[in-house]
C-alpha positions as CSV (number, residue, x, y, z in Angstrom):
1,M,32.1,-8.8,18.8
2,L,30.3,-5.7,17.6
3,L,29.6,-7.3,14.2
4,S,28.1,-10.4,15.8
5,K,25.7,-8.2,17.8
6,L,24.6,-6.3,14.8
7,F,23.6,-9.5,13.0
8,R,22.2,-11.4,16.0
9,K,19.0,-13.2,15.0
10,K,15.8,-13.9,16.7
11,S,14.8,-17.6,16.7
12,T,11.5,-18.5,15.3
13,S,10.7,-20.6,18.4
14,I,10.9,-17.5,20.6
15,I,8.8,-15.5,18.1
16,L,6.1,-18.1,18.1
17,Q,6.1,-18.3,21.9
18,Q,5.7,-14.6,22.1
19,G,2.8,-14.2,19.8
20,G,2.4,-16.7,17.0
21,D,0.7,-19.6,18.7
22,G,-2.2,-19.0,21.0
23,E,-4.0,-15.9,22.0
24,E,-2.8,-16.1,25.5
25,H,0.6,-14.9,24.3
26,T,-0.3,-12.1,22.0
27,G,-3.0,-9.9,23.5
28,L,-4.1,-9.0,20.0
29,H,-7.5,-10.5,19.2
30,K,-7.5,-13.4,16.8
31,V,-10.6,-12.5,14.8
32,L,-9.7,-12.6,11.1
33,N,-10.7,-15.5,8.9
34,V,-9.6,-16.3,5.3
35,K,-12.2,-14.0,3.7
36,D,-11.2,-11.1,6.0
37,L,-7.5,-11.6,5.1
38,T,-8.3,-11.8,1.3
39,F,-10.4,-8.6,1.6
40,F,-7.6,-6.9,3.5
41,G,-5.4,-7.7,0.5
42,I,-8.0,-6.4,-2.0
43,A,-8.5,-3.3,0.2
44,A,-4.8,-2.5,0.0
45,I,-4.3,-3.3,-3.7
46,I,-7.3,-1.6,-5.3
47,G,-7.0,2.0,-4.5
48,G,-7.6,5.2,-6.4
49,G,-4.3,4.6,-8.2
50,T,-6.0,1.7,-10.0
51,F,-7.9,4.2,-12.2
52,S,-4.9,6.5,-12.9
53,A,-2.7,3.5,-13.8
54,I,-5.3,2.0,-16.1
55,G,-5.6,5.2,-18.0
56,N,-1.9,5.5,-18.5
57,A,-1.5,1.9,-19.4
58,C,-4.3,1.9,-22.0
59,F,-2.7,4.8,-23.8
60,S,0.7,3.3,-23.7
61,G,-0.2,-0.3,-24.6
62,G,-3.5,0.0,-26.3
63,P,-5.7,-3.2,-26.2
64,A,-2.5,-5.1,-25.4
65,V,-2.7,-3.6,-21.9
66,V,-4.2,-7.0,-20.8
67,L,-0.7,-8.6,-21.5
68,L,0.9,-5.9,-19.3
69,Y,-1.4,-6.7,-16.4
70,I,-0.6,-10.4,-16.7
71,M,3.1,-9.8,-16.8
72,C,3.0,-7.5,-13.7
73,A,0.9,-10.0,-11.8
74,I,3.5,-12.7,-12.5
75,A,6.3,-10.4,-11.4
76,C,4.4,-9.5,-8.2
77,G,3.6,-13.1,-7.7
78,F,7.3,-13.9,-7.2
79,T,7.4,-11.7,-4.1
80,A,3.9,-12.7,-3.0
81,M,4.8,-16.3,-2.8
82,C,7.8,-15.4,-0.7
83,Y,5.6,-13.4,1.7
84,A,3.2,-16.3,1.8
85,E,5.9,-18.8,2.9
86,F,7.1,-16.5,5.7
87,A,3.6,-15.6,6.8
88,S,2.7,-19.3,7.2
89,R,6.0,-20.1,8.9
90,V,6.3,-17.1,11.2
91,P,2.6,-16.0,11.7
92,V,3.2,-12.9,13.8
93,S,2.9,-9.1,13.5
94,G,5.7,-7.2,11.9
95,S,5.6,-8.5,8.4
96,A,9.0,-8.0,6.6
97,Y,10.6,-6.6,9.7
98,T,10.1,-9.9,11.6
99,Y,11.1,-12.0,8.6
100,A,14.3,-10.0,8.3
101,Y,15.0,-10.5,12.1
102,V,14.9,-14.2,11.5
103,S,16.8,-14.3,8.2
104,F,19.4,-11.5,8.3
105,G,19.7,-10.4,11.9
106,E,18.9,-7.3,14.0
107,L,20.5,-4.6,11.9
108,F,18.7,-5.6,8.8
109,A,15.5,-6.0,10.7
110,W,15.8,-2.4,11.9
111,I,16.6,-1.2,8.4
112,I,13.6,-2.9,6.9
113,G,11.4,-1.8,9.8
114,W,12.5,1.8,9.1
115,A,11.7,1.3,5.4
116,L,8.3,0.0,6.4
117,I,7.7,3.3,8.3
118,M,8.4,5.0,5.0
119,E,6.1,2.6,3.1
120,Y,3.1,2.8,5.4
121,S,3.3,6.2,7.1
122,I,4.4,8.3,4.2
123,G,2.1,6.2,2.0
124,N,-0.8,7.4,4.1
125,I,0.3,11.0,3.4
126,Y,0.1,10.5,-0.3
127,I,-3.3,8.9,0.0
128,A,-4.6,11.7,2.3
129,F,-3.7,14.2,-0.5
130,S,-5.5,12.2,-3.1
131,W,-8.6,11.5,-1.0
132,S,-9.0,15.1,-0.1
133,G,-8.9,16.2,-3.7
134,Y,-11.5,13.6,-4.8
135,F,-13.8,14.2,-1.9
136,T,-13.7,17.9,-2.7
137,N,-14.5,17.2,-6.4
138,L,-17.3,14.9,-5.5
139,L,-18.9,17.5,-3.3
140,E,-18.6,20.1,-6.1
141,T,-20.5,17.7,-8.4
142,F,-23.4,18.2,-6.0
143,H,-22.7,22.0,-5.8
144,V,-21.2,21.8,-2.3
145,H,-18.1,24.0,-2.0
146,L,-15.7,23.7,0.9
147,P,-13.7,26.8,2.0
148,E,-10.1,26.9,0.6
149,W,-8.5,27.1,4.0
150,L,-9.8,23.6,4.7
151,T,-8.4,22.0,1.6
152,I,-5.2,24.0,0.9
153,N,-1.8,22.6,1.8
154,Y,1.7,24.0,2.3
155,K,2.7,23.5,-1.4
156,S,-0.4,25.3,-2.7
157,A,0.2,28.2,-0.3
158,Q,3.8,28.4,-1.4
159,D,2.8,28.4,-5.1
160,A,0.2,31.1,-4.4
161,I,2.9,33.4,-3.0
162,L,5.3,32.7,-5.9
163,A,2.4,33.5,-8.3
164,N,2.0,36.9,-6.6
165,K,-1.3,35.9,-5.1
166,G,-0.2,37.5,-1.8
167,A,-3.5,37.7,-0.1
168,E,-4.4,34.0,-0.9
169,G,-0.9,32.8,0.2
170,L,-1.0,35.0,3.4
171,M,-4.4,33.5,4.3
172,A,-3.0,30.0,4.0
173,W,-0.1,30.8,6.3
174,K,-2.4,32.5,8.8
175,N,-4.6,29.4,8.9
176,A,-1.5,27.1,9.3
177,P,-3.2,25.1,12.1
178,V,-6.0,24.0,9.7
179,I,-3.9,23.7,6.5
180,G,-4.9,20.4,5.1
181,G,-7.7,20.2,7.6
182,L,-9.8,17.9,5.4
183,K,-7.0,15.4,5.2
184,I,-6.5,15.5,9.0
185,I,-10.2,14.9,9.7
186,F,-10.1,11.9,7.3
187,D,-7.0,10.5,9.1
188,L,-8.6,11.1,12.5
189,L,-11.7,9.0,11.6
190,I,-9.7,6.1,10.2
191,T,-7.3,6.2,13.1
192,Y,-10.2,6.0,15.5
193,L,-11.5,2.8,13.7
194,V,-8.0,1.2,14.0
195,Y,-7.9,2.3,17.6
196,R,-11.2,0.7,18.5
197,G,-10.2,-2.7,17.3
198,T,-9.5,-5.3,14.6
199,R,-13.2,-6.2,14.3
200,E,-14.2,-2.6,13.6
201,S,-11.4,-2.1,11.1
202,R,-12.3,-5.4,9.4
203,N,-16.0,-4.4,9.1
204,F,-15.2,-1.0,7.6
205,S,-12.6,-2.4,5.3
206,N,-15.0,-5.1,4.0
207,I,-17.7,-2.5,3.3
208,M,-15.3,-0.3,1.3
209,V,-14.2,-3.4,-0.6
210,Y,-17.8,-4.3,-1.4
211,I,-18.5,-0.8,-2.7
212,K,-15.5,-0.5,-5.0
213,L,-15.8,-4.1,-6.3
214,A,-19.5,-3.5,-7.0
215,I,-18.7,-0.3,-9.0
216,I,-15.8,-1.9,-10.9
217,V,-17.9,-5.0,-11.8
218,L,-20.8,-2.7,-12.8
219,V,-18.5,-0.7,-15.2
220,I,-17.2,-4.0,-16.7
221,V,-20.7,-5.5,-17.2
222,V,-22.3,-2.4,-18.5
223,G,-19.3,-1.5,-20.6
224,A,-19.4,-4.9,-22.3
225,F,-22.5,-3.9,-24.1
226,Y,-20.8,-0.8,-25.6
227,I,-17.7,-2.5,-26.9
228,D,-16.7,-1.8,-30.5
229,I,-14.4,-4.6,-31.6
230,D,-12.8,-2.3,-34.1
231,N,-11.2,-0.5,-31.1
232,W,-9.2,-3.6,-30.5
233,T,-7.4,-3.2,-33.8
234,P,-4.4,-2.7,-33.9
235,F,-3.9,-4.8,-30.8
236,M,-0.5,-3.4,-30.0
237,P,-0.5,0.1,-31.6
238,N,2.8,1.2,-30.1
239,G,4.6,-2.1,-30.3
240,F,5.9,-4.2,-27.5
241,S,7.9,-1.2,-26.2
242,G,4.7,0.7,-25.8
243,V,3.2,-2.1,-23.7
244,M,6.3,-2.1,-21.5
245,G,6.1,1.7,-21.2
246,G,3.2,1.4,-18.8
247,I,4.9,-1.2,-16.6
248,S,5.9,1.2,-13.8
249,A,2.3,2.6,-13.4
250,V,0.7,-0.9,-13.5
251,F,3.3,-2.6,-11.3
252,F,2.6,-0.1,-8.5
253,A,-1.1,-0.7,-8.8
254,Y,-0.5,-4.2,-7.5
255,I,1.5,-3.2,-4.4
256,G,-0.4,-3.8,-1.2
257,F,-0.7,-7.5,-0.8
258,D,2.2,-7.4,1.7
259,A,0.0,-5.5,4.1
260,V,-1.9,-8.7,4.7
261,S,1.1,-10.2,6.5
262,T,1.0,-7.5,9.2
263,A,-2.3,-9.0,10.4
264,A,-0.9,-12.5,10.8
265,Q,-1.0,-12.4,14.6
266,E,-4.7,-11.6,14.5
267,A,-5.7,-14.4,12.2
268,K,-7.5,-17.4,13.5
269,N,-5.6,-19.9,11.4
270,P,-2.6,-18.0,10.0
271,K,-0.7,-21.0,8.8
272,R,-3.4,-21.9,6.4
273,D,-5.2,-18.6,5.8
274,M,-2.3,-16.2,5.3
275,P,-1.0,-17.7,2.0
276,I,-4.6,-17.8,0.7
277,G,-5.2,-14.2,1.7
278,I,-2.0,-12.9,0.1
279,L,-2.2,-14.9,-3.1
280,G,-6.0,-14.9,-3.4
281,S,-6.2,-11.1,-3.2
282,L,-3.5,-10.9,-5.9
283,V,-5.5,-13.3,-8.2
284,V,-8.8,-11.5,-7.7
285,C,-7.3,-8.1,-8.4
286,T,-5.5,-9.4,-11.5
287,L,-8.7,-10.7,-13.0
288,L,-10.5,-7.4,-12.3
289,Y,-7.6,-5.4,-13.8
290,I,-7.6,-7.6,-17.0
291,L,-11.4,-7.4,-17.5
292,F,-11.4,-3.6,-16.7
293,G,-8.6,-2.9,-19.2
294,H,-10.1,-5.2,-21.8
295,V,-13.5,-3.5,-21.6
296,L,-12.2,0.1,-21.5
297,T,-10.1,-0.4,-24.6
298,G,-13.1,-1.9,-26.4
299,V,-15.4,1.0,-25.4
300,A,-13.1,3.8,-26.4
301,P,-10.2,4.1,-28.9
302,W,-6.9,3.7,-27.1
303,S,-5.7,7.1,-28.3
304,D,-8.5,8.8,-26.2
305,F,-6.7,7.8,-23.0
306,G,-3.7,10.1,-24.0
307,D,-5.8,13.2,-24.4
308,P,-3.8,15.9,-22.6
309,A,-7.0,17.7,-21.7
310,L,-7.9,14.8,-19.4
311,G,-6.5,14.1,-16.0
312,K,-5.1,10.6,-15.5
313,E,-8.1,9.3,-13.5
314,A,-10.5,11.4,-15.6
315,S,-9.8,9.2,-18.6
316,V,-12.0,6.5,-17.1
317,T,-14.9,8.9,-16.3
318,Y,-14.5,10.5,-19.7
319,T,-14.9,7.1,-21.4
320,I,-18.1,6.4,-19.5
321,S,-19.6,9.8,-20.1
322,T,-18.7,9.9,-23.8
323,Y,-19.3,6.4,-25.0
324,M,-21.7,4.8,-22.6
325,K,-24.8,7.0,-23.2
326,G,-27.4,6.7,-20.5
327,Y,-24.9,5.7,-17.9
328,E,-23.4,9.1,-17.2
329,W,-24.2,8.6,-13.5
330,L,-21.7,5.7,-13.5
331,A,-18.9,8.2,-14.0
332,T,-19.8,9.8,-10.7
333,S,-19.9,6.3,-9.2
334,V,-16.3,5.9,-10.2
335,N,-15.4,8.8,-8.0
336,V,-17.2,7.0,-5.2
337,A,-15.2,3.8,-5.9
338,I,-11.9,5.9,-5.9
339,L,-12.8,7.3,-2.4
340,A,-13.7,3.8,-1.1
341,G,-10.4,2.6,-2.5
342,F,-8.4,5.3,-0.8
343,S,-10.3,4.8,2.5
344,S,-9.6,1.1,2.6
345,V,-6.0,1.5,1.6
346,I,-5.3,4.0,4.3
347,L,-7.0,1.9,6.9
348,V,-4.9,-1.2,6.1
349,M,-1.7,0.9,6.0
350,L,-2.5,2.6,9.4
351,M,-3.3,-0.8,10.9
352,G,-0.2,-2.4,9.3
353,Q,2.1,0.3,10.5
354,S,0.8,0.2,14.1
355,R,1.5,-3.6,14.1
356,V,5.1,-3.1,12.8
357,F,5.6,-0.5,15.6
358,Y,4.1,-3.0,18.1
359,S,6.6,-5.7,17.1
360,M,9.6,-3.4,17.0
361,S,8.7,-2.1,20.5
362,N,8.3,-5.6,21.9
363,D,11.8,-6.3,20.7
364,G,13.1,-3.2,22.4
365,L,14.0,-1.3,19.2
366,L,11.4,1.4,19.8
367,P,10.2,2.9,23.1
368,K,7.8,0.8,25.1
369,A,4.8,3.2,24.4
370,F,4.6,1.9,20.8
371,G,3.9,-1.6,22.0
372,E,1.4,-0.9,24.8
373,L,-2.1,-2.4,24.2
374,H,-5.3,-0.7,25.1
375,P,-6.8,-2.5,28.2
376,K,-10.2,-2.8,26.6
377,F,-9.7,-2.8,22.8
378,Q,-6.4,-4.7,22.8
379,T,-4.9,-2.5,20.1
380,P,-1.5,-0.7,20.1
381,F,-3.4,2.5,20.8
382,K,-0.5,4.8,21.6
383,A,1.2,3.8,18.3
384,N,-2.0,4.6,16.5
385,W,-2.2,8.1,17.9
386,I,1.5,8.8,17.4
387,L,1.1,7.7,13.8
388,F,-2.0,9.9,13.4
389,V,0.0,13.0,14.5
390,F,2.9,12.2,12.2
391,V,0.7,11.6,9.2
392,G,-1.6,14.6,9.9
393,L,1.3,17.0,10.2
394,F,3.2,15.8,7.2
395,A,0.0,15.6,5.0
396,A,-0.3,19.3,5.4
397,F,3.3,20.2,4.6
398,V,4.8,17.4,2.4
399,P,4.2,17.5,-1.4
400,G,2.1,14.5,-2.5
401,S,4.4,13.5,-5.4
402,V,7.4,13.1,-3.0
403,A,5.3,11.0,-0.6
404,G,4.2,8.7,-3.4
405,D,7.7,8.0,-4.7
406,L,9.1,7.4,-1.2
407,T,6.3,4.9,-0.5
408,S,7.4,3.0,-3.6
409,F,11.0,2.8,-2.5
410,G,10.0,1.5,1.0
411,T,7.8,-1.1,-0.5
412,L,10.2,-2.4,-3.1
413,F,13.1,-2.5,-0.6
414,A,11.0,-4.7,1.7
415,F,10.1,-6.9,-1.2
416,I,13.8,-7.5,-2.0
417,L,14.7,-8.5,1.5
418,V,11.7,-10.8,1.9
419,S,12.6,-12.6,-1.3
420,A,16.2,-12.9,-0.3
421,G,15.2,-14.1,3.2
422,V,13.2,-17.1,1.8
423,W,16.3,-18.2,-0.2
424,I,18.6,-17.8,2.8
425,M,16.2,-19.7,5.2
426,R,15.9,-22.6,2.7
427,V,19.7,-22.9,2.6
428,K,20.3,-22.5,6.4
429,N,17.2,-24.1,7.8
430,P,15.9,-26.7,5.3
431,E,14.5,-28.7,8.2
432,F,11.8,-26.1,9.0
433,V,8.2,-27.2,8.5
434,R,6.7,-24.8,6.0
435,P,2.9,-24.9,5.7
436,F,3.3,-23.1,2.4
437,K,6.4,-23.5,0.3
438,T,7.5,-21.1,-2.4
439,P,8.1,-23.1,-5.6
440,L,11.3,-23.2,-7.6
441,V,13.6,-21.8,-5.0
442,P,16.0,-20.0,-5.6
443,L,14.6,-19.1,-9.1
444,V,11.4,-17.4,-7.8
445,P,13.2,-15.3,-5.1
446,I,15.9,-14.3,-7.5
447,L,13.3,-13.1,-10.1
448,G,11.5,-11.2,-7.3
449,I,14.8,-9.5,-6.3
450,L,15.6,-8.6,-9.9
451,V,12.2,-7.2,-10.7
452,C,12.0,-5.0,-7.6
453,T,15.6,-3.8,-8.0
454,A,14.7,-2.7,-11.6
455,M,11.7,-0.8,-10.2
456,I,13.9,1.0,-7.6
457,V,16.5,1.9,-10.2
458,S,13.7,3.4,-12.3
459,L,12.8,5.9,-9.6
460,D,14.0,9.5,-10.1
461,I,17.3,10.5,-8.5
462,Q,15.8,13.0,-6.1
463,T,13.6,10.3,-4.6
464,L,16.6,8.0,-4.2
465,K,18.5,10.9,-2.4
466,V,15.6,11.5,0.0
467,A,15.3,7.8,0.7
468,G,19.0,7.5,1.3
469,A,18.8,10.4,3.8
470,W,15.8,8.7,5.5
471,M,17.7,5.4,5.8
472,A,20.8,7.3,7.2
473,L,18.6,8.9,9.9
474,G,17.3,5.4,10.7
475,L,20.9,4.1,11.2
476,I,21.7,7.0,13.6
477,I,18.6,6.2,15.7
478,Y,19.5,2.5,15.7
479,F,23.1,3.1,17.0
480,A,22.0,5.8,19.4
481,Y,19.0,4.0,21.0
482,S,17.8,0.7,19.5
483,R,21.0,-1.3,19.7
484,K,21.5,-0.6,23.4
485,N,17.8,-1.2,24.3
486,S,17.3,-4.4,22.2
487,H,16.0,-7.3,24.2
488,L,18.6,-9.5,22.6
489,Q,21.2,-7.1,23.9
490,K,19.9,-7.7,27.4
């Protein structure tokens, strides 16, 4: 009896009645068209990590980095097609959480929802760290220096004390309320946009996408005139193993297309537009990655990207400053593109997480406050502000490297269940009408599962331990609260 309750499933007909078909059921404004959804995908995929990943990959694979981007795009495409099928069949908020509720049952839905909290919320923490650092560096380029108490975080304060910099460390602790203040201000501004509504979020996201795409395209076009074809020889300087050595960094540069599915309930024509938005954003980003890598390895020798004196992202700006004479200003523009990338990623993540909270609350698995909509803006405003407090506090005290690895775990775990869910639904419910059908089932879902599992296994053991503890905490909450308050229980 207990086992059957744990795996009770939510029917797609009920889900569609609650929010998938018709604005009268959802409360969320249906304002997104196919371009908006594609831009949401690009906004989530192309972040600041694009520039660090390409530096690592160019040094590892040399000019053959273009092959690596193609392989990773194909690998991500397996999961993207599975997301596209679910998003067209079950076009509601909740993304992988809702798909798991339909495919595996309530317990798995809760587990994946809890993993999505790790992906989106903790991912925001990691991005907040990076955004703060780049914004500070950009200001210093123009000789504007921010006070240390505004930019320091818990880890920096701790390191200062351990390094016997007592006064500096003590100052950080005395200013605990404003530790990481710059990150918190940034999160506050983005949260306010998400709180105001989908239109405002869409408009800001689109502007950020235009900025970073313009700068990336400009680097590609200008860099094409500085290519030295001798730099492309040898094509594979470190062999095929060298190419594959950068797969982890490049693979994670593609993650983000799944965030498009969280906006399905706010799409005007989700059955048609969701697959286009998910797969279209992946194709656009792949083409940009290939061209960017091809040009950079033509402008500079591949060995330059491994210079230990350079930071990971600095390898791109170094290439521009050193080899593209007369366009040194473009190196500063890359920092602007990185900031625009971080800004768009965190907006999509905050918006996506609030929609996951909204769906889980409507199912009774989270308190009612997470699902309440603002009477004017029609957004899950309480979920937005709760998420802001969570991200703001943790951004001040959680090391950025830990947050980044946990984000990867949550994302890959969701990918695995979505891929498996498509396979299961094809077997159990072959009669369902699917506006978009994943080809070659079960081969494509199986390949998606294998690739993502391999990526999880490659994470360090400490990350896996922390992720295990997080999932264990989620199970405690489920059995203590969510199982009893589930609407299916009632």
